[in-house]
C-alpha positions in Angstrom: 20.8 -15.0 -31.1 18.8 -13.6 -28.2 19.9 -10.7 -26.2 18.3 -9.2 -23.3 17.9 -5.4 -23.5 20.6 -3.4 -21.7 19.0 -1.7 -18.7 20.3 1.6 -17.5 20.4 2.8 -14.0 19.8 1.0 -10.7 17.6 -2.1 -10.6 14.1 -1.6 -9.2 13.5 -2.4 -5.6 16.0 -2.2 -2.7 15.0 -5.3 -0.9 14.5 -3.4 2.3 11.5 -4.4 4.4 9.7 -1.2 5.2 6.3 -2.6 6.4 6.7 -1.2 9.9 7.7 2.2 8.6 4.7 2.2 6.1 2.4 1.3 9.1 3.8 4.2 11.1 3.5 6.5 8.2 0.0 5.5 7.5 -1.0 6.0 11.1 0.7 9.4 11.2 -1.2 10.5 8.0 -4.5 9.2 9.4 -4.0 11.3 12.6 -2.9 14.4 10.5 -4.8 14.1 7.2 -3.7 17.6 6.2 0.0 16.5 6.2 1.7 15.4 3.0 3.6 12.1 2.9 7.0 13.8 2.5 6.5 16.0 5.5 5.3 13.0 7.5 8.4 11.1 6.5 10.6 14.0 7.6 8.8 14.1 11.0 9.6 10.4 11.4 13.3 11.4 11.4 14.4 10.8 7.9 16.5 13.5 6.2 18.4 11.5 3.5 16.7 12.5 0.2 17.1 8.9 -1.2 15.4 7.4 1.8 12.6 10.0 1.7 12.0 9.2 -2.0 12.1 5.5 -1.4 9.6 5.6 1.4 7.3 8.0 -0.4 7.3 5.8 -3.6 6.6 2.7 -1.4 3.8 4.5 0.4 2.1 5.3 -3.0 2.2 1.6 -3.9 1.1 0.7 -0.3 -1.9 2.9 -0.5 -2.9 1.8 -3.9 -2.7 -1.9 -2.8 -4.8 -1.0 0.2 -7.4 0.7 -1.9 -7.6 -2.3 -4.2 -8.0 -4.7 -1.3 -10.7 -2.6 0.2 -12.6 -2.4 -3.1 -12.5 -6.1 -3.4 -13.8 -6.5 0.1 -16.6 -4.0 -0.5 -17.5 -5.8 -3.8 -17.6 -9.2 -2.1 -19.8 -7.9 0.7 -22.1 -6.2 -1.8 -22.5 -9.4 -3.8 -23.2 -11.4 -0.6 -25.8 -8.8 0.4 -27.4 -8.9 -3.0 -27.7 -12.7 -3.1 -29.6 -14.1 0.0 -28.4 -17.7 -0.8 -24.8 -16.6 -0.6 -25.4 -14.8 2.7 -27.0 -17.9 4.2 -24.2 -20.1 3.0 -21.6 -17.8 4.5 -23.5 -17.7 7.8 -23.4 -21.5 8.0 -19.6 -21.7 7.2 -18.8 -19.4 10.1 
């Protein structure tokens, strides 16, 4: 008899699309790099602690994904620069 483990607390994820808020938050933090994410979120007009926590946690994931994508792009461009045949092939494909 298979039982799924009983999970406590709220399920992960709210289902709220915060992509526009993440973009605004990212832009605000780029303009003011000395500012912390929580302070920037408060400056955006959020005062509910749950909303601040949700946005802060999503921003952490957002920045991590952005860094991973940038690393992949840098590695891909470095491998193309290291191999002249790949560089020539990509030039003909464009």
